N, C-alpha and C positions, 0 to 999 in steps of 0.2 A: 093152500095147495093150488087152488084155482088161479090165484094171482100169478104164481110162477108159470103156469101153463100159458096164461094170456101174455105174460112178458116174453115168452118164447115165440108166440105167434105174431105179435105186433111189431112192425118195423121200429127201429130205434130212432124214430123221428120225433120223439116227444110223447109217445104213447097214444097217437091218434087212433081214430076208428079204423079198424082193419078193412072194413068194406070200402073206405075212401082212400086207402093207401095205394098210390100208383106203383106200378112196376118200376123199380129203380135200384141203384146201389145205395145201401144204408150203412152208416158206421157201426162197427161192433166194438165192444169194450176193449179189445186188444189192439186196436189201431187199424185193423183191416176193414175192408168193405165186404158186405155180403149182399147177394142178389135176392130181392123180394120180387116174385113174379106176378104180384097182384093178388095172389090167392094164398100162397105159402112160401116159406123160406126154401131156397134151393141149397145145394152143397157147393155152389160157386162162390169163391172168395177172391178178392183182389188184394194183393199184397201192397203195402205202401212202397212208393218209389224210393230207390236208394238215393243217398245224398250225392247226386251227380251235378256237375256244373250245368248251367242253362245252355240250351242249344244255341249255336251261333258260330261265328268265326273267331278264331284265337290266333294271335301272332305266334309265329314259329319261335320257340325259345330254346331250341337246341344249341348247344355250344358249338362254336366254329372249329 
């Protein structure tokens, strides 16, 4: 049981020491990112980007 509690507390960066874990976005098993504020997990999630074409200029391909 203690291992499951620690797994929820430690960032998903390989199980490093919680005291040394920087505040940052860390990957979650479902593909999203979750914010670790340096002390505990928050309820802030970042959804993966949709499959969009890269930003930039595209030729106008509308029919004449």
